[in-house]
C-alpha positions as CSV (number, residue, x, y, z in Angstrom):
1,X,91.1,110.5,96.9
2,X,93.9,109.3,94.7
3,X,97.1,107.5,95.8
4,X,100.2,106.7,93.8
5,X,102.2,103.8,95.5
6,X,105.7,103.0,94.3
7,X,107.6,99.7,94.7
8,X,110.7,98.0,93.5
9,X,113.5,100.2,94.9
10,X,116.5,98.9,96.7
11,X,120.3,98.4,96.7
12,X,122.0,97.2,93.5
13,X,125.6,96.9,92.3
14,X,126.8,99.1,89.4
15,X,125.8,97.5,86.1
16,X,122.7,95.9,87.7
17,X,119.0,96.3,87.1
18,X,116.0,97.3,88.9
19,X,112.3,97.6,87.9
20,X,110.1,100.2,89.6
21,X,106.4,100.1,89.6
22,X,103.8,102.7,90.5
23,X,100.1,101.9,90.9
24,X,97.4,104.6,91.0
25,X,94.2,103.9,93.0
26,X,91.1,105.8,93.9
27,X,88.3,107.6,92.1
28,X,90.1,107.8,88.8
29,X,88.4,108.7,85.5
30,X,91.4,108.8,83.4
31,X,95.2,109.2,83.8
32,X,97.1,111.3,81.3
33,X,100.9,111.7,81.3
34,X,102.8,109.6,84.0
35,X,106.3,109.9,84.8
36,X,109.3,109.2,87.1
37,X,111.4,111.9,88.7
38,X,114.4,111.5,91.0
39,X,116.1,113.5,93.7
40,X,119.6,112.9,94.9
41,X,120.9,114.4,98.2
42,X,121.6,118.1,97.8
43,X,120.2,118.2,94.3
44,X,116.9,119.4,92.7
45,X,114.3,116.9,91.7
46,X,114.7,116.1,88.0
47,X,112.6,114.4,85.4
48,X,113.8,110.8,84.5
49,X,111.2,109.8,82.0
50,X,107.5,110.2,81.2
51,X,104.9,108.6,79.0
52,X,101.6,109.9,77.6
53,X,98.4,107.9,77.7
54,X,99.0,107.0,74.1
55,X,102.5,105.7,74.8
56,X,104.7,108.5,73.6
57,X,107.9,108.5,75.8
58,X,110.4,111.1,76.8
59,X,113.8,110.5,78.6
60,X,116.5,112.5,80.3
61,X,119.7,112.4,78.3
62,X,121.4,110.8,81.3
63,X,119.2,107.7,81.1
64,X,118.6,107.3,77.4
65,X,119.5,103.8,76.2
66,X,119.5,102.4,79.8
67,X,116.0,103.1,81.2
68,X,112.7,102.2,79.7
69,X,109.3,103.6,80.9
70,X,106.1,101.7,80.1
71,X,102.6,101.7,81.4
72,X,99.5,99.4,81.6
73,X,96.4,101.6,81.3
74,X,94.1,98.8,82.4
75,X,96.0,98.6,85.7
76,X,96.6,102.3,86.1
77,X,100.3,101.4,86.6
78,X,103.6,102.8,85.2
79,X,106.9,101.0,85.2
80,X,110.6,102.0,85.0
81,X,113.0,99.4,83.9
82,X,116.5,100.5,84.9
83,X,119.5,98.7,83.3
84,X,123.2,99.3,83.5
85,X,122.8,101.3,86.6
86,X,125.5,103.7,87.7
87,X,126.3,105.1,91.2
88,X,125.1,108.6,89.9
89,X,121.6,107.0,89.5
90,X,121.3,106.8,93.3
91,X,118.3,108.9,94.4
92,X,114.8,108.8,95.7
93,X,112.5,108.0,92.7
94,X,109.1,109.6,92.7
95,X,106.1,108.6,90.5
96,X,104.0,111.4,89.1
97,X,100.7,111.5,87.3
98,X,98.2,113.9,85.9
99,X,94.9,112.3,86.9
100,X,91.3,113.2,86.1
101,X,89.1,112.7,89.2
102,X,85.6,113.9,89.6
103,X,85.5,117.1,87.7
104,X,89.2,118.2,87.6
105,X,92.7,117.1,86.6
106,X,95.3,117.3,89.3
107,X,99.0,116.4,89.6
108,X,99.8,113.7,92.0
109,X,102.9,112.4,93.5
110,X,103.9,109.1,95.1
111,X,105.8,108.8,98.4
112,X,109.1,107.9,96.8
113,X,111.3,104.8,96.7
114,X,115.0,104.7,97.4
115,X,117.3,103.4,94.7
116,X,121.0,103.0,95.8
117,X,123.7,101.9,93.4
118,X,126.8,100.9,95.1
119,X,129.4,98.1,95.3
């Protein structure tokens, strides 16, 4: 069984910063692309950023230049550094990973962590 556990969400003022972490645990052989998605109330879940095992990154246009995704393959952990936060960044942020366990690759999701940007 594989689990993705997020941490680091919270309340921050506009212009502030937060760092999200997501640690994968369980019977893991390898982790391929990992990413962060977010879902605001009344909106669809959207990709924020993802990163391949080799370190290639991809960002939504709305966060380019403000957010940075990184990963530590030795720790099976992905991070999202969020700077210059805006009220429109308010959402539940979900970690996602394509993980090879036993004999197959499956897509896993974390439980989500709330990020609220408000003065």
